[in-house]
C-alpha positions as CSV (number, residue, x, y, z in Angstrom):
1,M,16.5,88.7,26.7
2,R,16.3,86.4,23.7
3,A,13.5,85.5,21.3
4,D,14.1,81.8,22.0
5,G,12.6,82.2,25.5
6,T,15.8,82.6,27.5
7,T,16.9,85.5,29.7
8,W,20.5,86.1,30.8
9,L,21.4,88.4,33.7
10,A,24.7,89.3,35.2
11,V,24.8,91.3,38.3
12,S,27.3,92.3,41.0
13,G,26.9,90.4,44.2
14,H,27.5,87.0,45.6
15,E,25.1,84.1,46.5
16,M,26.2,82.7,49.9
17,G,23.0,80.8,50.6
18,Q,21.0,83.9,51.6
19,G,18.5,83.6,48.8
20,L,19.8,86.4,46.6
21,R,19.1,84.5,43.3
22,T,15.5,83.9,44.4
23,A,15.0,87.6,45.2
24,I,16.6,88.6,41.8
25,L,14.3,86.3,39.9
26,A,11.3,87.6,41.8
27,M,12.2,91.2,40.9
28,L,12.6,90.3,37.3
29,V,9.3,88.5,36.9
30,A,7.6,91.3,38.8
31,Y,8.5,93.7,35.9
32,L,9.0,91.5,32.9
33,D,6.6,89.0,31.3
34,I,9.3,86.4,30.7
35,D,9.7,82.6,31.2
36,P,10.9,82.3,34.8
37,D,12.1,78.8,34.2
38,R,14.6,79.8,31.6
39,V,16.4,82.7,33.4
40,E,20.1,82.3,33.8
41,I,21.6,84.5,36.6
42,H,25.3,85.1,36.9
43,L,26.6,86.2,40.3
44,G,30.1,86.6,41.6
45,E,31.7,86.2,38.1
46,T,34.5,88.7,37.4
47,E,34.2,88.2,33.6
48,T,30.6,89.5,33.5
49,A,29.3,92.5,35.5
50,P,31.7,94.5,37.7
51,Q,31.7,92.8,41.1
52,H,30.9,94.2,44.5
53,L,31.1,92.9,48.0
54,T,28.2,91.1,49.6
55,A,28.3,92.1,53.3
56,G,26.9,94.6,55.7
57,S,23.3,93.7,54.9
58,W,23.5,95.5,51.6
59,G,23.1,92.5,49.2
60,S,19.5,92.9,48.3
61,A,19.4,96.7,48.8
62,S,22.3,97.1,46.4
63,T,21.5,94.4,43.8
64,L,17.8,94.6,43.4
65,P,17.5,98.3,42.5
66,A,20.0,97.7,39.6
67,V,18.0,94.7,38.5
68,R,14.8,96.7,38.5
69,Q,16.5,99.5,36.5
70,A,17.6,96.9,33.9
71,A,14.1,95.4,33.7
72,L,12.6,98.8,33.1
73,A,15.2,99.6,30.5
74,L,14.4,96.4,28.7
75,R,10.8,97.2,28.6
76,E,11.5,100.7,27.2
77,R,13.8,99.3,24.6
78,L,11.2,96.8,23.4
79,E,8.6,99.7,23.3
80,E,11.0,101.6,21.1
81,L,11.4,98.7,18.7
82,R,7.6,98.2,18.6
83,Q,7.0,101.6,17.0
84,G,3.3,101.6,17.7
85,R,2.7,98.1,16.3
86,S,0.3,95.8,18.1
87,L,2.1,92.7,19.5
88,T,0.7,89.8,21.5
89,G,2.4,87.2,23.7
90,N,5.1,87.4,26.3
91,L,8.2,89.5,25.8
92,H,10.1,86.6,24.1
93,Q,7.2,86.1,21.6
94,R,7.0,89.9,20.9
95,L,10.7,90.0,20.3
96,A,10.4,87.1,17.8
97,R,7.6,88.9,16.0
98,L,9.9,91.9,15.7
99,R,12.5,89.5,14.0
100,R,15.1,90.3,16.6
101,P,17.1,87.5,18.1
102,Q,17.8,89.4,21.4
103,I,18.0,92.7,23.0
104,E,20.6,93.8,25.6
105,V,20.3,96.5,28.2
106,E,22.3,97.6,31.3
107,G,21.1,99.0,34.6
108,R,23.1,100.5,37.4
109,S,22.1,102.0,40.7
110,R,23.9,104.1,43.4
111,A,22.7,105.1,46.8
112,P,21.5,108.7,47.5
113,G,24.5,110.9,48.0
114,Q,27.0,108.7,46.3
115,P,28.9,110.3,43.5
116,E,29.0,109.1,39.9
117,A,32.6,108.0,40.6
118,V,31.5,104.9,42.5
119,F,30.8,103.2,39.2
120,G,34.4,103.8,38.2
121,R,35.6,102.1,41.4
122,L,33.5,99.1,40.6
123,A,34.8,98.9,37.1
124,T,38.4,98.7,38.4
125,G,37.6,96.0,41.0
126,L,37.4,98.3,44.0
127,P,34.5,98.3,46.5
128,A,32.1,101.2,46.4
129,A,30.8,101.1,49.9
130,A,31.7,104.7,51.0
131,G,28.7,106.8,51.9
132,P,25.9,107.4,51.2
133,E,25.0,110.7,52.7
134,Y,21.4,111.5,53.4
135,P,21.0,115.3,53.7
136,D,17.2,115.2,54.4
137,F,16.5,111.8,55.9
138,V,17.9,108.6,57.3
139,S,16.9,105.1,56.2
140,F,17.4,102.1,58.5
141,S,15.8,98.7,58.9
142,H,14.1,98.2,62.2
143,A,13.2,95.1,64.3
144,A,11.1,94.4,67.3
145,H,11.6,91.1,69.2
146,F,9.2,89.7,71.8
147,V,10.5,86.8,73.8
148,E,8.9,84.4,76.3
149,V,11.3,82.6,78.7
150,R,10.7,80.0,81.3
151,V,13.1,79.7,84.2
152,E,13.0,76.6,86.3
153,P,12.9,77.9,89.9
154,T,15.3,75.5,91.5
155,T,17.9,74.8,88.8
156,R,17.4,78.1,87.0
157,R,17.6,76.4,83.7
158,I,16.3,78.8,81.0
159,R,14.0,77.8,78.1
160,V,12.7,80.0,75.2
161,P,9.4,78.5,74.2
162,R,8.3,81.4,71.9
163,V,9.8,84.3,70.0
164,V,7.9,86.8,67.9
165,S,10.0,89.0,65.5
166,V,8.5,91.8,63.5
167,I,10.8,93.5,60.9
168,D,10.6,96.7,58.8
169,C,13.1,96.1,56.0
170,G,11.2,98.0,53.3
171,R,9.7,96.0,50.4
172,V,9.9,92.2,51.0
173,V,10.8,90.8,47.5
174,S,11.1,87.2,48.5
175,P,8.9,86.4,51.5
176,R,10.0,82.8,52.0
177,T,13.8,83.6,52.0
178,A,13.2,86.7,54.2
179,E,11.3,84.7,56.7
180,S,14.0,82.0,56.7
181,Q,16.6,84.7,57.3
182,V,14.7,86.0,60.4
183,R,14.1,82.5,61.8
184,G,17.8,81.7,61.5
185,A,18.7,85.0,63.1
186,V,16.4,84.1,66.1
187,V,18.2,80.8,66.5
188,W,21.5,82.6,66.3
189,G,20.4,85.1,69.0
190,I,19.3,82.2,71.3
191,G,22.7,80.7,70.9
192,A,24.4,84.0,71.7
193,A,22.3,84.6,74.8
194,L,22.3,81.1,76.3
195,R,24.8,78.8,74.7
196,E,27.8,80.1,72.8
197,A,31.0,81.2,74.5
198,A,34.6,81.2,73.3
199,E,37.0,80.1,76.0
200,I,40.3,81.9,75.6
201,D,43.6,80.8,76.9
202,P,44.8,83.9,78.9
203,R,48.5,82.9,78.4
204,H,48.6,82.8,74.6
205,G,45.2,84.1,73.4
206,G,44.2,80.9,71.7
207,V,40.6,79.6,71.6
208,L,40.4,76.5,73.7
209,N,37.0,75.2,72.5
210,N,37.5,75.6,68.8
211,D,35.4,72.6,67.7
212,L,31.7,71.7,67.8
213,A,32.4,69.2,70.6
214,D,33.2,71.9,73.1
215,Y,31.6,75.0,71.5
216,V,27.9,74.7,72.5
217,V,25.4,75.8,70.0
218,P,21.5,75.5,70.1
219,V,20.0,72.3,68.9
220,A,16.4,71.6,67.8
221,A,15.3,70.9,71.4
222,D,16.4,74.4,72.4
223,I,14.2,76.1,69.9
224,G,10.5,76.7,70.4
225,A,7.9,78.5,68.3
226,I,9.2,81.4,66.1
227,E,6.7,83.7,64.6
228,V,7.9,86.2,61.9
229,G,6.1,89.3,60.6
230,F,7.0,92.1,58.2
231,V,5.8,95.7,57.9
232,D,6.4,95.3,54.1
233,R,6.3,99.0,53.2
234,P,8.6,100.0,50.4
235,D,11.1,102.7,51.2
236,T,11.3,104.4,47.7
237,R,13.3,107.3,49.1
238,L,16.2,104.9,49.6
239,N,16.0,103.3,46.1
240,G,13.5,102.7,43.4
241,A,12.9,99.1,44.5
242,G,12.0,100.2,48.0
243,V,14.3,97.5,49.4
244,K,16.3,97.8,52.7
245,G,18.8,95.4,54.3
246,L,17.7,92.3,56.2
247,G,20.9,90.9,57.7
248,E,22.3,91.7,61.1
249,V,19.2,93.7,62.1
250,A,17.2,90.4,62.4
251,M,19.7,89.0,65.0
252,V,21.3,91.7,67.1
253,G,18.2,92.4,69.2
254,V,17.3,88.8,70.0
255,A,19.9,88.3,72.8
256,A,19.0,91.6,74.4
257,A,15.3,90.6,74.3
258,I,16.1,87.3,76.0
259,G,18.2,89.2,78.6
260,N,15.2,91.5,79.3
261,A,12.8,88.5,79.6
262,V,15.2,86.8,82.1
263,F,15.3,90.0,84.1
264,H,11.5,90.1,84.1
265,A,11.2,86.5,85.2
266,T,14.0,86.5,87.9
267,G,14.7,90.1,88.8
268,R,18.4,89.5,87.9
269,R,20.0,91.9,85.4
270,V,22.7,89.9,83.7
271,R,25.1,92.0,81.6
272,E,27.4,89.2,80.2
273,L,26.7,86.6,77.6
274,P,25.9,83.8,77.6
275,I,23.6,83.9,80.6
276,R,24.7,81.1,82.9
277,V,22.8,79.2,85.6
278,E,25.2,80.4,88.3
279,Q,24.4,84.0,87.5
280,L,20.8,83.4,88.4
281,L,21.3,81.4,91.6
């Protein structure tokens, strides 16, 4: 953090459009009185922080605890420099009054049960995804999906006018991007349940419909109302930030919920996806 009003952060992780930068910024400004418009976040750059994979729904749950630790360390460092003197203004202004151009800190975080050696793996360019082990508890995200379907009685065409998804993913740091993640997962689940199928050539194993002209995906007309809710209860036993994963958990149950709703509407238990009209006739 610099006295000129800028803040620079380098962290392991990759921004693939999932909103990780937004969540990192939200975590920073929750703990630091800094200028949010002048924060520079570096992700996926090998010349800065040691890099990690972003996969397996561990992006936020791995990155944000380390960001929180760095923010707390920065506050402690500034308090040490203050030495009891009274300072006003935001952290940049306080630093300027201390006649310091900048202060630099580091934070790092590992999951419960992971050894100290995982940091050495990261420093040498290796992933540190092994473990963790929870001797006294388990910590998972949970999702409940409620689906309404309408099945036309003669053609058996299926529509999904409404889906309600409620997620427990620990602390929700960035509500807008989290809600967007769940909405996209619901659309994905509708596609998996009712539209998407890879047609495989049994002779050679090739995918025959490997383009968007023949591989059917949901369009806007296929999607009805999607309501999203969060328990938003931090799980501080997992990490100091109380954040858990919000990736696959938002999607994997949607197709099953649609299958259950189709069974409730028609009495037909379909065990293959996608659910086709001929399976309900």
